[in-house]
N, C-alpha and C positions, 0 to 999 in steps of 0.2 A: 544509464545512459538509453537513450531510444534507438529503436532499430535505425531510423533515419540518419542519427547523429555517426553511427559507427563507422570508423575510417576503411575497416577491410572488410570483406565478405563474410570471413570467419567470424568476424565480430558483430555484423548483423546477423548472421545465423543464429550466434548465442542469446542475442539481446532477444530476438524472436521467441528462441526457446524458452527463456526465463519469462517472457510475457505469457506464454502459452499455459506454462506451469502456474505461474500466480493466478491466473484465471481459472484454471481447474481446482487448485486448492481454496480458492476462493468460493467457487459454487458449491464444493464439497462442506465448507464452513458453514455456509447458508443452508444448506440442505439439512445438516445437521441441528443447527439452531433454530430453525423453522422460521427467520425472518433474514432479508437482506442486510449486508454489511453495509454502513454507512460509508458514504463517499465523498471525496473532496474534503474541503475545510472542515465539515461535520466530522469527518474521520478523523482528521488531524487532531481537533479538540479533542475526542474521544481517547485515542489512544495517549496524548499527554497526559490527561486526566488520571487513566489507568496506572500509568506507570508511577504516579505518587501523589495523586488526590489533588492536584493543581493543576490550573489551567494554564494555558502558555502564558497568558498575559500576566497572571500572578507569579510567575517564574521570573519575568522579565523585570519584575518592580523589586524583586527581592535584591 
């Protein structure tokens, strides 16, 4: 859930905290690997393939 969609103030704070931690972790991984992580559709496809070697489209065809 995004920060804007959270129904309560506590939920908005939790969502923002999660977003900040995710950004921090992303920067750490990028620094360790020496390159930027893929974003958006490219990242979805990369994660899909890394789980079992098949693209998302190939999984739907099965």
